[in-house]
C-alpha positions in Angstrom: -17.2 6.2 13.4 -16.3 2.5 13.4 -17.8 1.9 9.9 -15.6 1.7 6.8 -16.1 0.8 3.2 -13.4 -1.2 1.4 -12.8 -0.3 -2.2 -11.7 -3.5 -3.9 -12.6 -7.2 -3.4 -9.6 -9.2 -4.3 -6.9 -11.0 -2.3 -5.3 -7.8 -1.1 -8.7 -6.6 0.1 -9.1 -9.9 2.1 -6.0 -9.1 4.1 -7.1 -5.6 4.8 -10.5 -6.8 5.9 -8.9 -9.1 8.4 -6.9 -6.2 9.7 -9.9 -3.9 10.0 -12.0 -6.4 11.8 -9.1 -7.3 14.1 -8.9 -3.5 14.9 -12.6 -3.5 15.9 -14.0 -1.8 12.9 -17.1 -2.6 10.9 -16.7 -3.2 7.2 -20.1 -2.2 5.8 -19.3 -3.4 2.2 -16.7 -3.9 -0.5 -17.2 -1.9 -3.7 -15.7 -3.4 -6.9 -16.0 -2.9 -10.6 -16.8 -6.6 -11.1 -18.6 -9.3 -9.2 -16.6 -11.1 -6.6 -17.3 -13.6 -3.9 -18.0 -12.4 -0.4 -15.3 -12.7 2.2 -16.2 -13.2 5.8 -19.8 -12.5 4.9 -19.2 -8.9 3.7 -21.4 -7.8 0.8 -19.7 -6.9 -2.5 -21.4 -4.0 -4.3 -20.6 -3.4 -8.0 -20.2 0.1 -9.5 -19.3 3.6 -8.6 -22.9 4.4 -7.8 -22.7 2.1 -4.8 -19.9 4.2 -3.4 -21.9 7.3 -3.9 -24.9 5.7 -2.1 -22.7 4.6 0.8 -21.4 8.1 1.3 -24.9 9.5 1.2 -26.0 7.0 3.8 -23.4 8.4 6.2 -20.4 6.2 5.8 -17.4 8.5 6.1 -14.3 6.4 5.8 -12.9 4.3 2.9 -9.9 2.1 2.5 -8.6 1.5 -1.0 -7.6 -2.1 -1.0 -6.1 -2.4 -4.4 -2.5 -3.6 -4.9 -1.8 -1.9 -8.2 -0.2 1.4 -7.3 -1.4 3.8 -10.0 -4.9 2.5 -9.8 -4.9 2.8 -6.0 -3.9 6.4 -6.3 -6.7 7.1 -8.8 -9.4 5.4 -6.8 -8.3 7.3 -3.7 -8.7 10.6 -5.5 -12.2 9.5 -6.5 -13.1 8.6 -2.9 -11.8 11.9 -1.6 -13.8 13.8 -4.3 -16.9 12.0 -2.9 -16.1 13.2 0.6 -14.6 10.1 2.2 -11.6 10.2 4.5 -8.8 7.7 4.0 -7.6 6.3 7.3 -4.3 4.5 7.5 -4.6 0.8 8.5 -2.0 -0.8 10.7 -2.0 -4.4 11.7 -1.9 -5.1 15.5 1.1 -7.4 14.9 3.1 -4.6 13.1 5.9 -2.9 15.0 5.8 0.9 14.5 8.3 3.3 16.1 6.7 6.2 17.9 8.8 8.5 15.8 7.7 7.0 12.5 5.0 8.7 10.4 2.2 6.9 8.6 0.4 8.8 5.8 -3.2 9.0 4.9 -4.6 5.8 3.5 -1.3 3.8 4.0 -1.4 0.2 5.0 1.0 -1.6 7.3 0.5 -5.4 7.1 1.0 -8.1 9.7 4.5 -8.5 11.2 5.9 -5.5 9.3 8.4 -3.3 11.1 8.7 0.5 10.6 11.6 1.9 12.6 12.7 5.3 14.0 12.0 8.4 12.0 10.8 6.4 8.9 8.1 8.1 6.8 5.5 6.0 5.1 3.7 8.1 2.4 0.0 8.4 1.8 -1.5 5.3 0.1 1.7 3.3 0.5 1.8 -0.4 1.4 4.3 -2.0 3.7 3.4 -5.6 3.1 3.6 -8.7 5.3 6.9 -9.2 7.2 8.6 -6.3 5.4 11.1 -4.1 7.4 11.6 -0.4 6.8 14.5 0.8 8.9 15.4 4.1 10.4 15.1 7.3 8.3 13.7 5.5 5.3 11.1 7.3 3.1 8.4 5.3 1.2 6.7 7.5 -1.4 3.1 8.0 -2.2 1.3 4.9 -3.4 4.5 2.9 -3.4 4.5 -0.8 -2.4 7.1 -2.6 -0.3 6.3 -6.2 -1.0 6.3 -9.1 1.5 9.6 -9.9 3.0 11.4 -6.9 1.7 14.1 -5.4 3.9 15.2 -1.7 3.7 18.4 -0.7 5.5 18.5 2.8 7.0 17.9 5.9 4.9 16.5 4.1 1.8 14.2 6.3 -0.3 11.5 4.7 -2.5 9.7 6.9 -5.0 6.0 7.4 -5.8 4.1 4.4 -7.3 7.2 2.2 -7.3 7.1 -1.4 -6.2 10.0 -3.5 -4.7 9.3 -7.2 -5.3 9.0 -10.0 -2.8 12.1 -10.8 -0.8 14.3 -8.0 -2.1 16.7 -5.9 0.0 18.3 -2.5 -0.2 21.6 -1.4 1.4 21.7 1.9 3.3 20.9 5.2 1.6 19.9 3.7 -1.8 17.4 5.9 -3.7 14.8 4.2 -5.9 13.0 6.6 -8.3 9.3 7.1 -9.1 7.4 4.5 -11.1 10.1 1.8 -10.7 9.5 -2.0 -10.7 12.1 -4.0 -8.8 11.9 -7.7 -9.5 11.5 -10.3 -6.7 14.6 -11.3 -4.8 16.7 -8.4 -6.0 19.5 -6.8 -4.1 19.7 -3.0 -4.5 23.2 -1.6 -4.0 23.0 1.6 -6.0 20.4 4.2 -7.0 17.7 3.3 -9.5 16.4 6.0 -11.9 12.8 6.9 -12.4 10.5 4.7 -14.6 12.7 1.6 -15.1 12.5 -2.1 -14.3 15.4 -3.4 -12.3 16.2 -6.9 -11.0 19.0 -9.3 -10.1 21.9 -9.6 -7.6 23.0 -6.8 -7.7 19.9 -5.2 -9.3 20.5 -3.6 -12.7 18.1 -1.5 -14.8 16.6 -3.2 -17.8 14.2 -0.8 -19.6 11.9 2.1 -19.1 8.4 1.1 -18.0 6.7 4.6 -18.2 4.7 3.7 -15.0 4.0 0.8 -12.7 1.4 -1.6 -13.8 -2.3 -0.8 -13.2 
């Protein structure tokens, strides 16, 4: 039960591989839709048939290591259909409150902090050095980018991304499928499906969904 397959073979996958190995797990392969160089000697297999074969061989766990939110959600659904389970992955250097909840397939990167009664949704990413304070909710397949800081009670919707170095004041709600530009300061609620950026952050236009 220490074996896992990584779906994805880019830069985001490299960080997750480091975390998995550091946690004592064995990465049997990466599966990608295109050729990619090996990282730490791990074989890269191309094509969905490789994922099917790995499941048939007895590998039960998969980590979707793709940064694009909507794509990560779709790939996770495919993996579940094949019978994989989706473990959460938490860096040994992350600080997680015992009252926080971490959803299926979520990833908590090095030096991140998740405080009391915060809820990290399935397939969400709390990236390197980000802080999610008490009572925050991070939605399914959302992405809290490196160096983001959420004050208490912030809510981030499904598939939304808050860009590098941004911050949110207490109780701000950010809708589904939102893109928040890097370095933004969120002082008021953000509606679904928009791009927002600046200090303070202001909505620009409807995106329809986050980038794949």
